[in-house]
C-alpha positions as CSV (number, residue, x, y, z in Angstrom):
1,M,0.0,0.0,0.0
2,A,2.9,2.3,0.8
3,L,4.8,1.3,-2.2
4,S,1.6,1.9,-4.6
5,S,1.2,5.7,-3.0
6,L,5.0,6.4,-3.6
7,A,4.4,5.2,-7.5
8,Q,1.4,7.4,-7.5
9,S,2.9,10.3,-6.0
10,K,6.1,9.7,-8.3
11,K,3.8,9.7,-11.6
12,Q,1.8,13.0,-10.6
13,K,5.2,14.9,-10.1
14,T,6.5,13.6,-13.4
15,G,3.2,14.1,-15.3
16,D,2.4,17.5,-17.1
17,P,2.2,20.2,-14.6
18,L,-0.4,22.4,-16.9
19,T,-2.7,19.7,-16.6
20,G,-6.4,20.8,-15.5
21,I,-4.7,25.0,-15.8
22,D,-7.7,25.7,-18.4
23,T,-10.4,25.4,-15.8
24,L,-8.2,27.9,-13.7
25,L,-7.6,30.4,-16.6
26,N,-11.2,30.2,-17.4
27,R,-12.4,31.3,-13.9
28,I,-9.6,34.0,-14.0
29,L,-11.5,35.2,-17.2
30,K,-14.7,35.5,-15.5
31,D,-13.5,36.7,-12.0
32,Q,-11.3,39.7,-13.4
33,Q,-13.6,40.7,-15.9
34,V,-11.5,40.8,-18.9
35,A,-12.7,40.7,-22.4
36,G,-9.7,38.0,-23.5
37,F,-6.4,37.3,-22.9
38,A,-4.0,34.4,-24.4
39,V,-1.1,32.8,-22.8
40,A,2.0,30.3,-23.9
41,V,4.5,28.7,-21.7
42,V,8.1,27.8,-23.0
43,K,10.2,24.9,-21.5
44,G,14.0,24.7,-23.1
45,D,13.2,24.9,-26.9
46,Q,9.7,23.8,-26.7
47,V,6.4,25.3,-26.5
48,I,4.5,23.3,-24.0
49,Y,1.4,25.4,-23.5
50,S,-0.3,27.7,-25.8
51,K,-4.0,28.9,-25.8
52,G,-6.4,32.1,-26.1
53,F,-9.5,32.7,-23.8
54,G,-12.7,34.7,-24.1
55,Y,-12.9,37.3,-26.9
56,R,-10.5,39.6,-28.8
57,D,-14.0,40.8,-30.2
58,V,-16.8,40.9,-27.4
59,E,-19.8,42.3,-29.3
60,N,-19.2,39.6,-32.2
61,K,-17.9,36.9,-30.1
62,K,-14.8,36.2,-31.9
63,P,-12.4,34.2,-29.7
64,V,-8.8,34.9,-28.9
65,T,-6.5,32.3,-30.6
66,P,-3.1,32.0,-30.1
67,N,-2.0,34.0,-33.5
68,T,-4.3,37.1,-32.1
69,L,-2.4,40.1,-32.4
70,F,-2.2,42.5,-28.9
71,A,-0.4,45.6,-28.0
72,I,2.6,44.5,-26.1
73,G,3.5,48.0,-24.9
74,S,6.4,48.3,-22.9
75,S,7.5,44.6,-23.6
76,T,8.9,46.6,-26.6
77,K,11.5,48.0,-24.2
78,A,14.1,44.9,-24.8
79,F,13.8,44.6,-28.5
80,T,14.8,48.2,-28.5
81,S,17.7,47.6,-26.0
82,G,18.5,44.7,-28.0
83,L,19.1,46.8,-31.1
84,V,21.7,48.9,-28.8
85,G,23.3,45.4,-28.0
86,L,24.0,44.5,-31.6
87,L,25.5,48.2,-32.3
88,Q,27.8,47.5,-29.2
89,K,28.8,44.4,-30.6
90,E,29.6,46.0,-34.0
91,G,31.4,48.8,-32.3
92,K,29.1,51.5,-33.5
93,L,28.8,52.3,-29.8
94,S,29.6,51.8,-26.1
95,Y,27.4,51.5,-23.6
96,D,29.2,54.0,-21.7
97,G,29.4,56.5,-24.3
98,I,27.9,59.9,-23.7
99,A,24.2,59.8,-25.1
100,T,24.3,63.1,-26.6
101,S,27.6,62.3,-28.9
102,Y,25.4,59.8,-30.6
103,L,22.3,61.8,-30.8
104,P,23.1,65.6,-31.0
105,Q,19.4,66.4,-31.2
106,L,19.0,65.1,-27.4
107,K,19.9,67.7,-24.6
108,F,19.0,67.6,-21.2
109,Y,18.1,70.2,-18.7
110,N,21.5,70.8,-17.9
111,D,25.5,70.5,-18.9
112,N,26.1,68.4,-15.7
113,M,23.2,66.0,-17.4
114,N,24.3,66.4,-20.9
115,N,28.3,65.4,-19.9
116,Q,27.3,62.9,-18.0
117,I,24.3,60.7,-19.0
118,T,25.4,57.5,-21.2
119,V,23.4,55.1,-23.0
120,R,23.9,52.5,-20.4
121,D,22.4,55.2,-17.9
122,M,19.4,55.2,-20.3
123,M,18.9,51.6,-20.6
124,C,18.6,51.3,-17.1
125,H,16.4,54.3,-16.4
126,R,19.1,55.9,-14.1
127,T,19.0,59.3,-15.6
128,G,17.7,61.6,-12.9
129,L,14.4,62.1,-15.1
130,S,11.1,60.8,-13.4
131,R,8.3,59.7,-15.8
132,Y,7.0,62.7,-17.7
133,D,4.6,60.3,-19.4
134,L,1.5,62.6,-19.7
135,S,3.9,64.8,-22.0
136,W,3.7,62.3,-24.6
137,F,0.3,60.7,-23.7
138,I,-1.5,63.5,-24.0
139,F,0.4,65.8,-26.4
140,N,1.0,63.0,-28.8
141,T,2.4,63.2,-31.8
142,S,4.2,61.1,-34.4
143,N,7.3,63.6,-34.9
144,R,10.5,62.2,-33.0
145,D,12.3,65.0,-33.5
146,S,9.5,67.0,-31.7
147,I,9.0,64.8,-28.8
148,I,12.7,64.5,-27.9
149,Q,13.2,68.2,-28.0
150,R,10.7,68.1,-25.0
151,V,13.4,66.4,-22.9
152,R,15.7,69.6,-22.3
153,Y,13.2,71.1,-20.5
154,M,12.5,68.3,-18.0
155,E,13.8,69.3,-14.6
156,P,15.5,66.3,-13.2
157,T,14.0,64.9,-9.4
158,A,17.4,62.8,-8.7
159,A,21.3,63.4,-9.6
160,V,22.5,61.1,-12.4
161,R,22.5,57.4,-11.3
162,E,21.1,58.3,-7.8
163,K,17.8,56.9,-8.3
164,W,15.9,54.2,-10.5
165,Q,13.3,56.2,-12.4
166,Y,11.0,55.0,-15.1
167,N,11.2,57.4,-18.5
168,N,10.1,56.3,-21.8
169,F,11.6,59.1,-23.5
170,M,15.1,57.2,-22.9
171,F,14.0,54.3,-25.0
172,L,12.8,56.6,-27.7
173,A,16.2,58.4,-27.4
174,Q,17.6,54.9,-27.7
175,G,15.7,54.2,-30.5
176,M,16.6,57.4,-32.6
177,I,20.5,56.4,-31.6
178,V,19.7,53.1,-33.7
179,E,17.8,55.4,-36.5
180,K,21.1,57.4,-36.5
181,L,23.7,55.2,-36.3
182,T,22.1,52.7,-39.1
183,G,20.8,55.2,-41.3
184,K,17.2,52.9,-41.0
185,T,13.9,53.7,-39.1
186,W,13.5,52.1,-35.9
187,E,10.9,49.9,-37.3
188,Q,13.1,48.8,-40.1
189,N,15.9,47.8,-37.6
190,I,13.1,46.0,-35.3
191,K,12.0,44.0,-38.5
192,E,15.3,43.2,-40.3
193,K,17.0,42.0,-36.9
194,F,14.2,40.8,-35.0
195,F,10.9,39.8,-36.9
196,D,12.6,38.1,-39.6
197,P,15.2,36.1,-38.3
198,L,12.6,34.9,-35.8
199,E,10.1,34.2,-38.1
200,M,7.3,36.6,-36.0
201,N,5.4,36.6,-39.2
202,R,2.3,38.2,-37.6
203,S,4.4,40.6,-35.6
204,N,4.3,44.4,-36.6
205,T,4.9,48.1,-35.4
206,N,2.3,49.8,-37.0
207,I,-1.3,50.5,-35.5
208,F,-2.9,50.9,-38.9
209,E,-1.3,47.7,-40.0
210,F,-2.4,46.0,-36.2
211,E,-6.1,47.4,-36.8
212,K,-6.1,45.6,-40.6
213,D,-5.4,42.2,-39.3
214,N,-8.3,39.6,-39.6
215,D,-7.1,38.2,-36.1
216,A,-6.4,41.9,-34.3
217,S,-8.0,41.9,-30.7
218,L,-9.8,44.9,-30.0
219,P,-9.3,47.5,-27.2
220,Y,-11.3,47.3,-24.2
221,T,-11.4,49.1,-20.4
222,I,-14.3,48.8,-17.6
223,N,-16.4,51.7,-17.6
224,D,-17.7,53.7,-14.7
225,K,-20.6,50.9,-14.7
226,G,-18.3,48.4,-14.2
227,A,-19.1,46.8,-17.8
228,I,-16.5,45.9,-20.4
229,E,-16.6,48.7,-23.0
230,K,-14.4,49.0,-26.2
231,I,-12.3,52.0,-26.7
232,D,-10.1,53.2,-29.3
233,Y,-7.0,52.1,-30.5
234,F,-3.9,54.6,-29.5
235,N,-1.4,55.3,-32.0
236,I,2.1,56.1,-30.3
237,D,4.6,55.8,-33.3
238,G,6.4,59.0,-32.1
239,M,6.9,56.9,-28.9
240,G,7.5,53.9,-31.0
241,P,10.7,52.2,-29.6
242,A,9.4,52.4,-26.0
243,G,6.5,50.4,-26.4
244,S,4.3,49.9,-30.2
245,I,5.1,46.4,-31.0
246,N,2.2,44.4,-31.7
247,S,2.7,40.6,-31.8
248,S,0.6,37.0,-31.1
249,I,1.5,34.7,-27.9
250,N,3.0,32.4,-30.9
251,D,5.4,34.9,-32.4
252,M,6.2,36.0,-28.8
253,T,7.4,32.4,-27.8
254,H,10.2,32.9,-30.5
255,W,11.5,35.9,-28.6
256,L,11.5,33.9,-25.4
257,K,13.4,31.3,-26.8
258,V,16.5,33.5,-27.4
259,W,16.7,34.8,-23.9
260,I,16.0,31.1,-22.4
261,N,18.5,29.8,-24.8
262,G,21.5,32.0,-25.0
263,G,20.7,34.3,-27.6
264,T,20.1,31.6,-30.1
265,Y,16.8,30.6,-32.2
266,Q,16.9,27.3,-34.4
267,G,21.1,27.4,-33.5
268,K,21.3,30.8,-35.4
269,E,22.8,33.7,-33.1
270,I,19.6,36.6,-32.7
271,L,21.7,38.5,-29.5
272,P,25.2,37.8,-28.5
273,T,25.3,35.9,-25.1
274,S,27.5,38.6,-23.6
275,Y,24.6,40.6,-24.3
276,I,22.0,38.1,-23.1
277,R,23.9,37.9,-20.0
278,E,24.2,41.7,-19.2
279,A,21.0,42.8,-20.0
280,A,19.1,40.3,-18.0
281,S,21.5,41.0,-15.1
282,S,21.1,43.8,-12.3
283,Q,22.3,47.0,-13.6
284,M,20.7,49.4,-11.2
285,V,18.5,48.7,-8.1
286,R,14.5,49.4,-8.5
287,G,14.1,49.1,-4.7
288,G,15.2,47.9,-1.5
289,G,13.1,46.3,1.2
290,L,12.4,43.2,3.0
291,P,11.4,40.1,0.9
292,A,7.5,39.9,0.1
293,K,5.3,37.3,2.5
294,D,5.5,34.6,-0.2
295,N,9.1,35.3,-1.0
296,D,12.1,33.7,0.6
297,I,15.0,36.4,-1.6
298,Y,14.2,39.8,-2.5
299,L,15.6,41.1,-5.5
300,S,14.4,44.3,-7.4
301,T,16.3,45.6,-9.9
302,Y,16.7,46.3,-14.0
303,G,18.6,45.3,-16.3
304,F,18.4,46.6,-20.0
305,G,14.7,46.7,-20.7
306,W,14.0,44.1,-18.1
307,M,12.9,44.0,-14.6
308,I,14.8,41.7,-12.6
309,N,13.0,39.9,-9.5
310,S,13.0,36.8,-7.6
311,Y,9.7,35.0,-8.0
312,R,9.1,32.4,-4.6
313,G,13.1,31.8,-4.7
314,H,13.8,31.8,-8.3
315,Y,15.5,34.0,-10.5
316,M,13.1,35.8,-12.8
317,V,13.5,38.3,-15.7
318,E,10.1,40.3,-16.8
319,H,8.6,43.2,-18.5
320,G,5.1,44.4,-18.6
321,G,3.2,46.5,-21.1
322,N,0.1,48.9,-20.8
323,I,-1.6,51.0,-23.4
324,N,-5.1,52.0,-23.9
325,G,-6.9,48.5,-23.9
326,F,-4.1,46.2,-23.5
327,S,-2.0,44.7,-20.8
328,A,0.9,42.7,-21.3
329,S,3.9,40.4,-19.3
330,V,6.7,38.5,-21.1
331,S,8.9,36.7,-18.4
332,F,11.5,34.3,-18.1
333,F,13.5,31.8,-15.4
334,P,16.9,31.6,-16.6
335,T,17.8,28.8,-14.2
336,D,14.7,26.9,-14.8
337,N,14.4,27.3,-18.7
338,L,11.0,28.3,-18.5
339,G,9.2,31.5,-20.2
340,I,5.8,32.5,-20.1
341,V,4.1,35.5,-22.3
342,V,0.7,36.6,-21.3
343,L,-1.1,39.0,-23.5
344,T,-4.5,40.8,-23.2
345,N,-7.3,43.0,-24.6
346,Q,-7.9,45.0,-20.9
347,N,-6.8,48.2,-20.1
348,T,-4.2,47.8,-17.0
349,S,-5.2,44.5,-16.4
350,S,-4.0,42.4,-13.5
351,V,-4.5,39.1,-15.2
352,P,-1.1,39.0,-16.8
353,E,0.5,38.6,-13.1
354,I,-2.2,36.6,-11.8
355,V,-1.7,34.1,-14.8
356,Y,2.3,34.0,-14.7
357,S,2.1,33.4,-11.1
358,S,-0.3,30.6,-11.6
359,I,1.7,28.7,-14.2
360,A,5.1,29.3,-12.8
361,D,3.9,27.7,-9.2
362,R,2.8,24.6,-11.5
363,V,5.7,24.5,-13.9
364,L,8.4,24.8,-10.7
365,G,6.5,22.7,-8.6
366,L,5.7,25.0,-6.0
367,K,2.9,25.1,-3.5
368,N,-0.1,26.8,-5.6
369,I,-1.1,30.1,-4.5
370,D,-4.8,31.6,-4.9
371,W,-3.3,34.6,-7.2
372,N,-6.8,34.9,-8.6
373,G,-8.7,35.0,-5.3
374,R,-5.8,37.5,-4.0
375,A,-6.6,39.8,-6.9
376,R,-9.9,39.7,-6.6
377,K,-9.9,40.9,-2.6
378,A,-6.8,43.5,-3.4
379,K,-9.4,44.7,-6.1
380,A,-12.3,45.4,-3.4
381,E,-10.0,46.7,-1.3
382,E,-8.8,49.3,-3.7
383,K,-12.5,50.5,-4.1
384,E,-13.0,51.6,-0.8
385,K,-9.3,53.4,-0.5
386,E,-10.5,55.3,-3.8
387,K,-14.1,55.7,-2.5
388,A,-12.3,57.2,0.4
389,A,-10.3,59.2,-1.0
390,K,-12.6,61.0,-3.0
391,K,-14.4,61.5,0.0
392,T,-11.5,63.2,2.0
393,A,-10.5,65.1,-1.4
394,E,-14.0,66.4,-1.2
395,N,-13.9,67.6,2.5
396,T,-11.1,70.0,1.1
397,R,-13.1,71.6,-1.4
398,V,-14.4,75.3,0.0
399,L,-17.7,76.0,-1.1
400,N,-19.3,79.1,-2.1
401,T,-16.4,80.9,-3.8
402,K,-16.0,82.4,-6.8
403,P,-13.2,83.0,-9.6
404,S,-11.3,85.9,-9.4
405,H,-12.2,87.2,-13.0
406,P,-15.0,86.6,-15.7
407,L,-14.8,83.3,-17.0
408,K,-14.0,84.7,-20.8
409,D,-10.6,86.3,-19.0
410,Y,-9.4,82.7,-18.7
411,D,-9.4,82.1,-22.6
412,G,-6.2,81.7,-24.0
413,L,-3.1,79.5,-25.0
414,F,-1.1,77.8,-21.9
415,D,2.4,76.7,-23.2
416,N,5.1,74.1,-21.3
417,P,8.0,73.6,-23.3
418,A,8.3,70.1,-21.8
419,Y,4.6,69.2,-22.1
420,G,2.9,71.3,-25.0
421,V,0.2,73.6,-25.6
422,I,-3.0,73.7,-23.6
423,N,-6.0,75.8,-25.5
424,V,-8.6,77.5,-22.9
425,S,-11.5,78.5,-25.1
426,F,-14.7,80.4,-23.8
427,K,-18.0,79.2,-25.3
428,N,-22.0,79.4,-24.2
429,D,-21.1,80.6,-20.8
430,S,-18.7,77.7,-19.9
431,L,-14.8,77.0,-20.5
432,F,-13.3,74.3,-22.5
433,A,-10.1,72.9,-22.9
434,M,-8.1,71.6,-25.9
435,M,-4.7,69.3,-24.5
436,G,-3.3,67.6,-27.5
437,K,-6.5,65.7,-29.0
438,E,-8.4,65.7,-25.8
439,K,-11.4,67.9,-25.4
440,I,-12.2,68.8,-21.8
441,L,-14.9,70.7,-19.9
442,L,-13.8,73.2,-17.2
443,R,-16.3,73.0,-14.3
444,H,-15.4,75.7,-11.3
445,Y,-14.2,73.6,-8.0
446,H,-13.2,76.6,-5.9
447,Y,-11.5,79.9,-5.9
448,D,-9.2,79.6,-9.3
449,V,-9.2,76.2,-9.2
450,F,-11.3,74.1,-11.7
451,S,-11.9,70.5,-12.4
452,I,-11.9,68.7,-15.6
453,S,-13.8,66.1,-17.4
454,G,-13.6,64.5,-20.5
455,I,-15.4,64.7,-24.0
456,D,-15.8,62.3,-26.1
457,K,-15.9,62.6,-30.1
458,K,-19.6,62.5,-29.9
459,G,-19.8,65.3,-27.2
460,K,-20.8,63.1,-24.8
461,I,-19.4,64.7,-21.4
462,D,-17.6,62.0,-19.0
463,T,-19.7,61.8,-15.4
464,A,-16.7,61.1,-14.0
465,E,-13.9,63.8,-13.1
466,S,-10.2,63.9,-13.1
467,D,-7.9,63.9,-10.1
468,L,-6.3,66.5,-12.1
469,R,-7.1,70.0,-11.7
470,F,-6.6,73.1,-13.1
471,N,-5.2,76.4,-10.8
472,F,-4.9,79.2,-12.7
473,I,-2.4,81.8,-11.5
474,S,-2.7,85.7,-11.5
475,G,0.0,87.9,-11.6
476,Q,0.5,91.1,-9.3
477,D,-1.3,93.1,-11.9
478,G,-4.3,90.8,-11.2
479,K,-3.9,89.5,-14.9
480,L,-3.4,85.6,-15.9
481,E,-0.3,84.5,-16.2
482,G,-0.4,80.4,-16.1
483,I,-2.0,77.4,-15.1
484,S,-0.6,74.9,-12.3
485,I,-1.2,71.4,-12.8
486,P,0.2,68.7,-10.8
487,L,1.1,65.9,-13.4
488,E,3.3,64.1,-11.5
489,R,3.3,62.5,-8.3
490,G,5.9,63.5,-5.9
491,M,6.8,66.4,-8.1
492,K,6.1,70.1,-8.0
493,P,3.2,71.2,-10.6
494,A,3.9,72.0,-13.7
495,I,3.5,75.8,-15.1
496,F,1.5,76.2,-18.5
497,T,2.6,80.2,-19.0
498,C,-0.2,82.4,-20.9
499,K,0.5,83.1,-24.1
500,P,-1.1,85.5,-26.6
501,R,-3.2,84.0,-29.4
502,T,-1.6,85.3,-32.7
503,V,-3.7,87.2,-35.2
504,E,-2.8,86.8,-38.8
505,L,-2.9,90.6,-40.2
506,S,-2.9,91.8,-44.1
507,A,0.4,93.9,-45.3
508,A,-2.0,96.6,-45.7
509,A,-3.2,96.4,-42.2
510,L,0.0,96.3,-40.7
511,E,1.3,99.1,-42.5
512,S,-1.4,101.4,-41.3
513,Y,0.3,101.1,-37.7
514,T,3.6,102.5,-39.3
515,G,5.3,106.0,-38.5
516,S,6.6,107.9,-35.9
517,Y,5.2,108.4,-32.4
518,G,5.5,111.0,-29.5
519,E,7.6,114.3,-29.1
520,K,9.9,114.7,-32.2
521,G,8.7,111.3,-33.3
522,M,11.2,109.5,-30.9
523,A,9.0,106.4,-31.2
524,K,9.4,104.6,-34.5
525,V,6.9,101.8,-36.0
526,Y,8.2,100.1,-38.9
527,L,8.0,96.6,-40.7
528,K,10.2,93.9,-41.8
529,G,8.8,91.5,-43.9
530,K,5.6,90.5,-42.2
531,T,6.5,91.7,-38.6
532,L,6.1,95.0,-36.6
533,F,9.0,96.6,-34.7
534,V,9.2,99.4,-32.5
535,S,12.5,101.5,-31.4
536,V,12.8,104.2,-29.2
537,P,16.5,106.0,-28.7
538,G,19.2,104.3,-26.4
539,Q,17.3,101.0,-26.6
540,P,17.0,97.6,-29.1
541,E,14.5,97.1,-31.4
542,Y,11.4,95.2,-30.1
543,E,9.8,92.5,-32.1
544,T,6.0,92.5,-31.5
545,I,3.0,89.7,-31.9
546,S,-0.5,91.0,-32.8
547,V,-3.1,89.5,-30.5
548,G,-5.9,91.5,-32.3
549,N,-8.3,94.3,-31.4
550,D,-5.4,96.7,-32.3
551,T,-3.0,95.3,-29.7
552,F,0.6,93.9,-30.3
553,N,2.6,92.3,-27.7
554,F,6.3,92.9,-27.0
555,K,7.7,89.2,-28.2
556,N,10.6,88.9,-25.6
557,L,9.7,91.3,-23.2
558,K,6.9,90.2,-20.4
559,G,4.0,92.8,-19.7
560,F,4.4,95.1,-22.6
561,S,2.6,95.8,-25.0
562,L,1.3,98.5,-27.9
563,K,-2.1,99.6,-28.2
564,F,-2.8,101.4,-31.1
565,E,-5.9,104.2,-31.6
566,K,-7.6,104.2,-34.9
567,K,-10.7,105.8,-36.6
568,E,-12.5,103.8,-39.6
569,D,-12.3,106.6,-42.0
570,I,-8.5,107.4,-41.5
571,S,-5.9,105.0,-42.7
572,K,-3.6,105.5,-40.4
573,A,-3.7,104.7,-36.5
574,L,-4.1,108.1,-34.6
575,S,-1.9,107.2,-31.5
576,V,-0.2,104.2,-29.5
577,S,-0.2,103.6,-25.9
578,F,2.9,101.6,-24.6
579,I,1.6,99.8,-21.7
580,Q,4.4,98.5,-19.2
581,P,4.2,97.4,-15.5
582,N,4.9,101.0,-14.6
583,G,1.7,102.6,-16.2
584,T,0.5,103.7,-19.6
585,F,2.2,106.0,-22.1
586,K,0.1,107.7,-25.0
587,Q,2.2,108.7,-27.7
588,V,0.5,110.8,-30.7
589,R,1.3,110.2,-34.6
590,Q,3.5,113.0,-35.4
591,N,4.0,111.5,-39.1
């Protein structure tokens, strides 16, 4: 009897560790309320599991398959750093070379950063820059040169190499260095160096190609009512090297094989073994702390495009990905020859972590943990915390206050060069704003602070207010000077400075302002091309900008402007008033 029991125990241990896993994964699909997901497991050089769950298209009940395309988001980063690794092998760059020497258009906040930051620093997030994600996310553009220019205005929150801080711009910079040194786009390099030799025939880097695919998943989120809701695809081709790859679990198993097998795929070197070792090793500490409840070893570092962790005593290399409507995780366990990829078409979902943890427990022969149950409990607790936080925020609101200006005075353009321009407009007794392509409604909260709500393409206003609030700032003269917005946790609010709306004027209209004004015609107003200039004795000439209503602001002199007096029956301006901080001075036309 004892021998029989022993034989049965051995049989269970040597059998398929994933037997019955489908039941659990279907339960996760239901309990976590996701549209769909796909998961594949690689052991050594073999795919031991590959399956889809749920729907890639909920409305039409089209199922997820192992070949269904998903956006993998930041799991793209390991590909981008891999290209840098190939350039290092070819001798075209050094990880420890100064980043700006390879990409001259890349400039940091100060010379100390320009002279210190290396390619390696960018590869492992230790440049001193925090995320600045709303810069590329809200003020989105396909122009990489335009995006990289914003870096010079990003104020560091730590010294170089002092602190690990995730920053997507640094992976854009790596991609642009690759473009500069190869003479080919990042997209071409990804296809030629990885997709083609790895037979990743389903994978692409283009959202429009993704959309047209006949087995592409649609993006989903959970709406305010707790229901699964389809959302729009989000094009991040400008920030492509940080996260624009779209792939399937079957394709991603080929990528995992490279990392599990020391850089080779079907006997062919894809990445140097030396690079694999360095990229999957600790380059920068992410955070310290004691082991987690179920971990007997604590490890929290970053390699090159990879998070380095310990999973219940096993060395784990992983990177997640999140982009509108999609969540992903790609991981491997080097000493266990194990790789797991989980892709889902659900916004900021915990499913990838729940699934890879549940699978790792079984394949690594660990005692199973109810990760699904824990996630359900954590989600319920998070909802309670959100309710409490919302209640606390409402308690800080000061009732019965009014804005310091008429609403129409808040109309204007507000610029921050690290982000972009916010266009605030007054229409039908309400304030609206455009932030990138996002249209929002501003509602008075208290004093000069306004809460914001999104407006969709159909003009429907989101019932939920954002945690972000606009705090309008006035100068000593009482005029509005900017908007203060807390865009990043732990950082001082970003200031968007008021800039005038320029008004295009014809040459004839501009000519009507030219002439000599004041005693003995001391003030000269004249044209250079299509720009109006003014000069007074003993001072440099001043360039002006037309802001309408016969008013011109001095381009490079804050608080100074010209206001002309005109009459309809007279072609030339009668006088000009110099408006400046210490007063207004009227000068009559002399000729």
